[in-house]
N, C-alpha and C positions, 0 to 999 in steps of 0.2 A: 611673493606671498601676500603682500598687501592688496594687490589687484584681485587675486582669487577671492580673498576674504570679503572685499567690497562687493563683488558681483553675486555672492551667494544669496543675500536677501532678495535681489531682483529676480534671480533664478527661481527661488522658492515661490515668489509672488506670481511668477508666470506659470509655474507648474500647478499652483493651487487650483485655478479654474479647470485645467485639464483633468486633474485628479477628480474634481467634483463632478465633471461631466461623465467620467468613466464610472464613478460610483452610481450615478443615476441610471446609466445604461445597464449596469450589473443587476439593478433591481428588476429589470424586465427580462433578464436572461432565462428565468424559469418558464416564462411564457413564450419567448422567442425560440428557445432551443428545441422543444418538441416539434414545433412547426417545421423548422429547418431540417430536423432529423428525418422527417417523413416526406416533406414536400420536395426536397431536392432530389432524392432517389426516384420519386414518382415522376418528376419532370424529365429527368435523364433517361429513365427506362421506358417511358411511355409516350412522351410528347416532343421528342427532338428529331423527328423525321422518320420514325419507324414505320408509320402507316400500317399499324396492326389491323387484322380483321376486326370487325365491329365488336364481337363479344370481349375481346382481349382488353381493350382500353377501359371500358366501364367497369369490368370485373377487377382489373388491376387497380384502378383508382379507388374502388370501394375497399380493397384490402389495405391500401395505404391509409385511407381515412379511418378504417377500423384500428390500425396501429396507433395513429395519431390520438384518437379518442381513448382507446383502451389502455394504452401505456400509463398515462398519468392517473387514470381512474384506478387501475389495479395497484399501482404503486402507492396511491393515497390510502386505499383500503389496507394494503399490506404493511405499510410502514407508519401509518397514522395512528390514531387512537384505537382503531378496531384491531390492528395487529393480526390480520388474517394471513396465515402463512401461504395458503394456496394463491391468494391474490398477489402476494409478494413475489412468489415464484413466477407467476405470469408476467407481472410488471417488470421485474428485473430481467427476465429473459427477453422481453420485447425491447428493453433498453439496450441490451447487448446486441441484439439482431439489428436494431435501428442504427446504432453507432457504426457497426461494421459495414452495413449497407450504404450508409451515408459516406463513409470514408472512401470506399472503393468506387462509388458512383462518381465522386468528385475526381479522384485520381485517374481512373480509367476513362471516365467521361471526357476528360481533357487530353490526357497524354496518349491514350490509345487511339482516340479519334484523330488526333494530330498526326500520329505516326502512320495511320492508315491513309490519311489524306496525302501526306508527303510521299508515301510509297505508291500512291495511285491505285489502291486496292478498292474495287467496287465503286458503285455509285453512292449517293447520299443515303439512301434507304438501307443499302447493304451494310454500309459502315455503321449506321446507327444500330442496326440489329446485332451486328458483331459485338459492339460495345455492350449492349444489353445482356447478351448471353455471357459475355466475359465477366461482367459484374456479378451476375447471378451465380456463375460457376465459382468464381473466387470467393464470394461471400459464403456460399454453402460449404466449400472446402475449409475455409478458415474457421467457421463456426463449429464444424464437426471436430477439427483438430483442437480448437480452443477449449471445447467442452471436455475432451479427453484429457487435456493438459490441466484443467482446473480440478477435475475429479481424481486424478491420480495421486498416489503418495509421492510427495516431492523428492526429487533427487537430492543427495547430500553434496553440499558444496564445501570443500575443505580449503582453508587458507591459513598459512603461517603468518603470524603478526609479531614483529619484533617491537618490544617496548623498551626503550633505553634505560628506564629506571627499574625494570623487573629484576629481582634478585635471581641468582643462579639456582637456588633451591626450587624456584617456581618454573624453571624452564621446562617446556613440554606440557604445561597445564592445559587440559582439554576442556574448552568451553563450547557447549552446544547452545545455539540460539534458535528458538522457534518463536514466531510472532504472527499476529493477524490471522489467527485460526478462524475467526468469524463464523463460529457455529451459528446456524440460523434456520430459515424456513425449510431448506433442504436437509433432511435428517442425515447427518454424517457421523453417527456414532461408530460405525464399523471403520470408516476412514480415520477417525480420531484414534481408535485403538491401534490401527496399522502404523500411524505416524509415531505413536509412542513406542511401538515395538521397534521401529527403525532407530529412534533416538537411543533405545537401550542397547543397540548393537555398537554404539559409538564409544562406550566406556568413558563417559564424560565424568570429569571432576566436578564441573559446575554446569547446571542447565538453567537457562534463562528464558523467560517468556516476557516480551516487551509490549504486551498489551493488545487491545482489540481481540479479546477472547471470543466474543460472541455478539450477535445482534439480538437483543432481548434480555430478559431478566435471568438471573442465575437459576431461579426456580424453574423457569420455562425451558432453558437449554441445558439443564443439569445432566441429563442422560448423555449428551454429546461431550460434556466436559469431564465427566467422571473418569475416563481413561487416563487423564493427566495425572491422576493419583498413582498410576503404575510406573511412571517415569523414575528411573534410577540415576543417582549421581553419587560419587564417592564422598563428596563434601556437601554441597548444598543445591537446592532448587529455589530459584528466586523469581519474583514477578513484580512488574509495575503496571499501572493502569494505562490504558489507551483512551483516545477521545470517545470511542464507541461505548465504553463502560458508562460514560457520563450521559448517554442518550437514554439510559434506563435507570438502573439502580447500582451504581458503582460499588457502594459499600457491600452489597450482596455478593458481588464477584470477589471482593477482597476477602470476605468471610469464607466463601466457598473454597478459594484457593488455599487459604489457611487450613481449612478442614481436610483438603486433599494432600496436605503435607508440604505445600509450597510456602516460602517465606515472602510475604508482601513487603517490599522495600518502599514504604511510603515516606519519602524524605528522610531516610535513615540509611545506615550502612552496617555491614558486618565485616569481620576480618577473616581472611582465608590464609592459613599458615601452612607452609610445607618447607622441609629442608632448611629450617632456620630463617626463612624469608617470609614476608607478609604482603598480601595484596588487599587493598581496601575495595570491597564490592558495594557500591552505593546505588541507590535508585531514587527517582523523583516521580511524583504524580504527573500525569499529562498536563501540558500547558493550558488545556481547556478546563482543567479541574476547578479553578477558582471561580470561573463564570457559572459553574453548575449550581452554586449556592450551597453545596454540601459543606457542613462545618468541618474545618480542619483539612479539607482537600485543596491543595495548590501545589504548583511546582516550586519547590524551595531547596535550591542546591546547597545554600549555606547550612540549612538544617540537616541535610543528608550527610554533610561532611563534618558536622559538629563533633569535636572530640577526636577526630582522626589525625594521625601524625602527618603533617604536610610533606614530610620527606618520603612517604610511602607512595608507591604507584597506585593509581585509582582506575578501576573499571566501573563505568557509570552506565546504568540502564535508564534510557529516556525514550519514550515512544516515538516522538517525532524528531527527525534529523535536525530541524531548525533550532533545536535546543543547543546545538553544538556551539553556537556563538557564546552562550553563557559558560559552557563547559571549557571552551578554549580560554576564556578570560580567567578561569580559575586554574588553568594548567592541568586539566584532566588528561590522563594518558590515553584512554580508549573509551569511546562512547559506543554503545550498541543500540540500534534503533530499527524500526520497521516503518509502518504507516504508508509508504509510497506504493507498495505492491509492484514496484518496478514499472508503474503505469498500467499494469494489468491488461489492457487492450490497446494495442498500438493504433494510432499515435497519441493516445491520451497522456503519455509521459511528458509531452511538451507543456501541457497545462500543469502537471504536477511540478515541473521544474520552476514555474513561476512563483510557487509557494515554498518550495524546499531547496536547500543548498546542495543536496545530493539525491540521486535516484536509486542507486544500487551500488554495492561494492565498497571498497576501502578508499577513503579520501583523507587528505591532510588539511588541518585547520589550525591557524595560529602557529605558535612556536613549537609545540610538541604534541598537540592533540590529534589523535587518529579517530576517524568516524567509520564505523562499519554499518551500512544500511542494507538490511535484508529485503528481498523482493516479497517476503511474506510466505507463510506456510499454507494458508488457505486462500480464499477469494471473497470479495465483498460484492453483494448484489448480483449482477449478471454472472451466470455460471460459466464464464469463458476466461481463458488467458491466451492472448495472442501476442507472440514475440515478447513475452514477459513471464517466463516459467517460474513456478513456486520453488521454494528451497527450504531445506533444513541445513543449517550452517554449523560446521565444525571449525572453530578457531583454535589453533594451537599456538599458545603464547610462547614467545622466544625471548631469552635474555641474552644480551650482548656479552655478558660476563662469562658465558660458557665457552671454553676454548674450542675452536673448530678442529675437526680431524684433519691431519696432514694429507 
């Protein structure tokens, strides 16, 4: 024990310069990433031995250059101060196209070329052209499929969750989770209405929205959000803020959700009683709330649980999975979160996992805390979902106190 303790300061001192260099490199990422995103596919598809006819190479290079220049310009106009929806659609779509093209240029550019070489298929030019057509074919297929997945009404994912402290009277409680609807530049009012219709078929006792309702102000995205007012629950409809609310006017979204009949759980709780047993349903603001500068907005778990009986089971709504560290320290029974989108476009989930403790599904943390992370109901930015389908989640809470049938 003593040796480990003595080496920690030295380890920390050694890590400090590495972390400092990493932070300096991260500052240049917004400049480097777009270049890599378009330059790598350009090189793989046009300049690695294909020997295309004269018009193909300059025209192809011009298209990649257009993507490199157009994507950041369109995203700047769309998501910057101008908030131009058409520009946002163009920029976001180019981002998705560029990411998929980059991913498969790298994978097929290396693996397929290696396989063709080992198999002795064709000469150098033939192999290079096979790789090019394979990359373009896979990219086109994945983008078409990913677009359909992003725009469809999510499938319902049902899961039974046993909570050791849940009373028998609450066994079978039906909790529906929607999250990360991200109403935005693409008008999805009809999609929103169909999502709410699907939720209403699930006969929920409690419906939860764990934030990131939209990209834009409540006034601007109101038409897309209004169908949320049609959602039915036998007990309550509850909502907490996500980080995207704080990019615009978070209080406007809190007010609109209240107007639509949802209960904003801003560092507070309510009690859900059934069959003589009680469940504490608590919620906290997103972890980015305090840095927004909005008065009274912060993630405050102690405030959310203030006055609650510590012997009662607690269901906590927190937008980001990483809040589970605090939840586990307080002995929360179940935390519901979103935020990750399940990575949205593979293999982006590897980057998401560097920031979050869970990507999707049910996970255990600490002595008794369960975390359910939804892949999200909508999508952010690029209108694609690749190997990360959206979901509407039905969680059926189970009590160990109910005797099982023989």
